[in-house]
Backbone as numpy.savetxt, mean C-alpha at the origin, in Angstrom:
# Nx Ny Nz CAx CAy CAz Cx Cy Cz
12.40 19.01 7.51 13.36 17.58 7.34 12.70 17.12 6.09
13.75 16.35 5.16 13.18 16.47 3.83 11.75 14.97 3.88
11.01 15.17 3.07 9.25 14.22 3.23 9.56 13.48 1.67
9.50 12.50 1.46 9.12 11.26 0.84 7.70 11.43 0.70
7.62 11.19 -0.70 5.83 10.72 -1.36 5.40 9.62 -1.23
4.61 8.83 -0.91 4.55 7.22 -0.66 2.64 7.31 -1.05
2.27 6.45 -1.73 0.71 5.96 -1.59 0.37 4.87 -1.59
-0.69 4.95 -0.88 -1.15 3.35 -0.20 -2.76 3.28 -0.97
-3.23 2.12 -1.11 -4.50 1.41 -2.15 -5.02 0.90 -1.66
-6.47 1.11 -0.98 -7.30 0.47 -0.30 -8.40 -0.35 -1.19
-8.11 -1.71 -1.49 -8.96 -2.01 -2.63 -9.92 -3.35 -1.49
-11.18 -2.84 -1.78 -12.34 -4.14 -0.93 -13.10 -4.64 -1.83
-13.38 -5.73 -1.97 -14.10 -6.63 -2.63 -14.39 -7.81 -2.39
-16.29 -8.06 -2.40 -16.74 -8.69 -1.56 -16.30 -9.05 -0.35
-16.55 -8.29 0.58 -16.10 -8.16 2.22 -14.23 -8.47 2.14
-13.21 -8.44 1.52 -12.33 -9.13 1.32 -11.51 -7.58 1.00
-10.01 -7.82 1.44 -9.79 -6.94 1.35 -8.03 -7.37 0.93
-7.91 -6.80 -0.44 -6.67 -6.82 -1.20 -5.45 -6.76 -0.16
-4.14 -7.87 0.25 -3.12 -7.62 1.19 -2.28 -8.23 0.64
-0.79 -7.13 0.91 0.22 -7.41 0.59 1.45 -8.11 1.66
2.25 -8.99 1.35 2.73 -9.69 2.60 4.07 -8.64 2.08
4.94 -8.31 3.30 6.24 -7.18 2.51 7.57 -8.68 2.69
8.38 -7.72 2.14 9.94 -8.04 1.93 10.83 -6.84 2.32
11.75 -7.12 2.72 13.26 -6.10 2.89 12.51 -5.47 4.32
12.67 -4.47 4.43 12.62 -3.98 5.99 11.24 -4.31 6.89
9.93 -4.47 6.23 8.87 -5.20 6.83 8.83 -6.24 6.54
9.88 -7.26 6.36 9.86 -8.91 6.47 9.00 -9.39 6.98
7.80 -9.93 6.21 6.57 -10.57 6.40 5.35 -9.80 7.31
5.49 -8.53 7.32 4.38 -8.22 7.85 3.49 -7.65 6.78
2.16 -7.54 7.03 1.28 -7.44 6.14 0.65 -5.45 5.95
0.35 -5.37 4.42 -0.37 -3.97 4.68 -1.34 -4.03 3.46
-1.48 -2.63 2.82 -2.44 -2.47 1.42 -0.99 -2.18 0.79
-1.36 -2.19 -0.67 -0.83 -1.80 -1.87 -0.40 -0.51 -1.47
1.58 -0.27 -1.55 1.77 0.90 -1.52 3.12 1.12 -2.03
3.60 2.58 -2.70 4.94 2.75 -2.90 5.32 3.76 -2.96
6.26 4.38 -3.52 6.70 5.67 -3.39 6.49 5.99 -5.15
5.85 7.16 -4.78 5.27 8.22 -5.77 6.90 8.89 -6.79
6.90 8.31 -7.96 7.81 8.81 -9.23 7.99 9.78 -9.51
9.58 10.83 -9.68 9.24 12.18 -10.41 8.01 12.66 -11.38
7.76 13.34 -11.38 6.57 13.35 -12.54 5.24 12.92 -12.41
5.50 12.29 -11.48 3.67 11.26 -11.17 3.08 11.62 -10.54
1.96 11.88 -10.66 0.53 12.33 -9.81 0.65 11.51 -8.45
-0.10 11.56 -7.80 -0.37 10.69 -6.76 -1.04 9.51 -7.40
-2.32 10.26 -7.36 -3.32 8.77 -8.52 -2.54 7.87 -9.61
-1.37 8.77 -10.01 -0.70 7.89 -11.19 0.09 6.69 -10.78
0.75 7.27 -9.38 1.24 6.29 -8.74 0.64 5.12 -8.22
-0.40 5.62 -7.71 -1.28 4.46 -7.09 -1.51 3.36 -8.02
-1.87 4.10 -9.38 -2.82 3.02 -10.15 -1.55 1.83 -10.95
-0.12 2.80 -10.99 1.13 2.14 -11.43 1.36 0.76 -10.49
1.39 1.58 -9.04 1.69 0.77 -7.71 0.65 -0.73 -7.67
-0.33 -0.74 -7.73 -0.95 -1.95 -7.64 -1.29 -2.66 -9.52
-0.91 -2.31 -10.29 -0.84 -2.64 -11.59 0.62 -3.69 -11.16
1.67 -2.72 -10.85 2.89 -3.52 -11.08 3.49 -4.93 -9.66
2.04 -4.41 -8.40 2.45 -5.65 -7.66 1.65 -6.09 -7.75
0.09 -6.23 -8.13 -1.14 -7.28 -8.15 -1.06 -7.64 -9.50
-0.97 -6.81 -10.45 -1.35 -7.09 -11.80 -2.73 -6.97 -12.23
-3.48 -5.54 -11.45 -5.04 -5.04 -11.72 -4.79 -3.90 -12.23
-5.51 -3.42 -12.74 -5.93 -1.83 -13.39 -7.17 -1.82 -12.52
-6.92 -0.26 -11.98 -7.99 -0.28 -10.95 -8.12 1.64 -11.40
-9.37 1.96 -10.44 -10.14 3.29 -10.71 -9.76 3.99 -9.51
-9.39 5.55 -9.31 -9.74 5.81 -7.95 -10.74 5.76 -7.87
-11.41 5.64 -6.52 -12.72 5.57 -6.23 -12.77 7.09 -5.36
-11.66 6.97 -4.15 -12.04 8.07 -3.17 -10.81 8.44 -2.44
-10.44 9.57 -1.55 -8.98 9.84 -1.19 -9.46 9.76 0.44
-9.11 9.01 0.85 -8.95 8.45 1.93 -7.91 9.40 3.40
-7.25 10.31 2.37 -6.55 11.58 3.52 -4.76 11.01 3.20
-4.14 11.46 4.45 -2.82 11.57 4.30 -2.21 11.26 5.59
-1.48 10.55 6.00 -0.54 10.45 7.24 1.02 10.94 7.02
1.55 11.55 7.73 2.98 11.21 8.02 3.87 10.61 9.44
4.19 9.46 8.84 4.90 9.15 9.87 6.73 8.86 9.52
7.51 8.26 10.63 8.86 8.34 10.73 9.52 7.12 9.74
10.33 7.43 9.47 10.84 6.14 8.81 11.27 4.96 9.16
11.35 4.99 10.50 11.23 3.76 11.27 9.94 3.22 11.59
8.89 4.19 11.30 7.45 3.49 11.74 7.25 2.65 10.12
7.44 3.58 9.07 7.16 2.89 7.73 7.77 1.63 7.01
9.25 1.59 7.84 10.12 0.63 7.65 9.93 0.35 6.33
10.51 1.37 5.22 10.68 1.29 4.02 12.79 1.06 3.77
13.12 0.88 2.49 14.59 0.96 2.36 15.27 1.93 2.58
16.65 2.04 2.06 17.46 2.93 2.40 17.15 4.73 1.88
16.56 4.37 0.95 16.01 6.11 0.31 15.34 6.76 1.76
14.62 5.89 2.23 13.98 6.72 3.09 14.36 7.06 4.41
15.70 6.45 4.79 16.25 6.48 6.08 16.46 7.94 6.20
16.06 8.30 7.42 16.18 9.83 8.05 15.00 11.02 7.50
14.25 10.30 6.72 13.10 11.50 5.73 11.73 11.03 7.04
10.87 11.86 6.40 9.60 12.06 6.84 8.77 11.36 5.87
7.81 10.29 6.27 7.03 9.63 4.84 5.57 10.11 4.89
5.44 10.71 3.98 4.06 11.61 3.62 3.38 10.36 3.01
2.09 10.03 3.32 1.73 8.88 2.55 0.09 9.62 2.27
0.10 9.14 1.05 -1.85 9.61 0.34 -2.11 8.45 0.12
-3.51 7.85 0.61 -4.16 7.24 1.23 -4.93 7.45 -0.07
-5.91 5.83 -0.90 -6.96 6.49 -1.92 -7.72 5.14 -1.47
-8.94 4.88 -1.74 -9.46 3.50 -2.38 -10.03 3.63 -3.92
-9.63 2.58 -3.84 -9.50 1.85 -5.27 -10.56 0.78 -5.60
-10.90 0.53 -7.06 -11.96 -0.20 -7.71 -11.38 -1.00 -8.60
-10.98 -2.33 -8.77 -10.59 -3.06 -9.70 -11.37 -2.66 -10.92
-10.63 -2.87 -12.36 -11.98 -2.32 -13.94 -10.94 -3.47 -14.26
-10.25 -4.24 -14.26 -9.45 -5.21 -15.32 -8.41 -6.15 -14.67
-8.21 -7.13 -15.29 -6.93 -7.65 -14.56 -7.29 -8.61 -14.25
-6.35 -9.53 -13.70 -6.37 -10.59 -12.36 -5.29 -10.36 -11.48
-5.27 -11.38 -11.00 -4.36 -11.44 -9.21 -3.12 -11.73 -10.25
-1.78 -11.42 -10.48 -0.78 -11.74 -10.35 0.81 -10.88 -9.86
0.58 -11.71 -8.69 1.52 -11.05 -7.74 2.89 -10.85 -7.90
3.26 -9.65 -7.38 4.89 -9.68 -7.91 5.80 -10.31 -6.88
6.26 -11.52 -6.78 6.80 -12.11 -5.91 8.50 -11.80 -6.02
8.88 -10.97 -6.48 10.03 -10.27 -6.11 10.14 -9.16 -5.57
9.42 -8.37 -5.15 9.56 -7.80 -4.41 8.48 -7.65 -2.87
7.37 -8.63 -2.73 6.71 -9.20 -2.18 6.79 -10.66 -1.42
6.49 -10.75 -0.71 6.39 -12.67 -0.04 4.61 -12.75 -0.64
3.98 -12.49 -0.72 2.37 -12.83 -0.94 1.41 -11.47 -1.63
0.33 -11.90 -2.03 -0.69 -10.91 -2.04 -1.73 -11.89 -2.14
-3.02 -11.35 -1.23 -4.03 -12.47 -1.27 -5.50 -11.32 -0.59
-6.40 -11.96 -0.77 -7.82 -11.19 -0.07 -7.94 -11.87 1.17
-8.12 -10.71 2.07 -7.80 -11.13 3.29 -9.47 -10.88 3.78
-10.16 -11.64 4.42 -11.48 -11.49 4.76 -11.50 -9.70 6.04
-12.23 -8.82 5.53 -12.32 -7.67 6.15 -12.33 -7.79 7.60
-13.26 -9.14 8.17 -12.75 -9.33 9.70 -11.70 -9.45 10.24
-10.66 -9.95 9.40 -9.21 -10.55 10.12 -8.46 -9.62 9.88
-8.24 -9.00 8.95 -7.27 -8.09 8.57 -6.65 -7.48 9.53
-7.17 -6.94 10.38 -6.84 -6.29 11.67 -6.09 -7.30 12.27
-6.64 -8.62 12.67 -5.42 -9.47 13.72 -4.10 -9.85 12.57
-3.81 -9.63 11.39 -2.97 -9.66 11.13 -1.52 -9.11 11.68
-0.90 -8.98 11.65 0.30 -8.77 11.66 0.88 -7.61 11.21
0.22 -6.10 10.90 0.49 -5.16 10.22 1.83 -4.52 10.38
2.19 -3.62 8.81 3.47 -3.32 8.53 3.20 -1.99 9.68
2.81 -1.45 10.22 2.63 -0.23 11.18 1.05 -0.05 11.84
1.38 0.17 12.74 -0.10 0.77 13.47 -1.57 1.66 12.80
-0.18 2.79 11.97 -1.00 3.80 11.26 -1.61 3.56 10.28
-1.84 2.16 10.16 -2.68 1.18 8.71 -4.17 1.53 9.25
-4.51 1.10 10.58 -5.50 1.15 11.15 -6.32 1.95 10.99
-5.96 3.13 10.86 -6.57 4.33 10.70 -7.55 4.06 9.36
-6.55 3.46 8.42 -7.01 3.51 6.62 -7.88 2.30 6.39
-7.87 1.24 7.34 -8.39 -0.20 6.96 -9.84 0.30 7.87
-10.64 -0.17 7.24 -12.07 0.31 8.57 -13.25 -1.13 7.53
């Protein structure tokens, strides 16, 4: 089965986690920042780009949290993900500059959520719980 490469970035600051509320197939569900790796891009480059595009922050990668393979239905992605396995590489990131500037063309909301409330949100997938601690 063909794989699609996706990155996800966990960012925590002052006891809060940067969370996004999804549009598209995952409408209204919450997730950490994530997106597809473009051709010619490393996973680290993709992670930094996604955070910049969707939230406005420049980040550094401070940890590799592992990988997870999920089905297209578990991932709740777009048309280009249909019938494929989604390989998600999870990173821990740290903000180095920028300010919160949500991309509301692709997301419903981007906000800092108290760490102890994150798991009570309706999440994009149960697989996220392994990486949000």
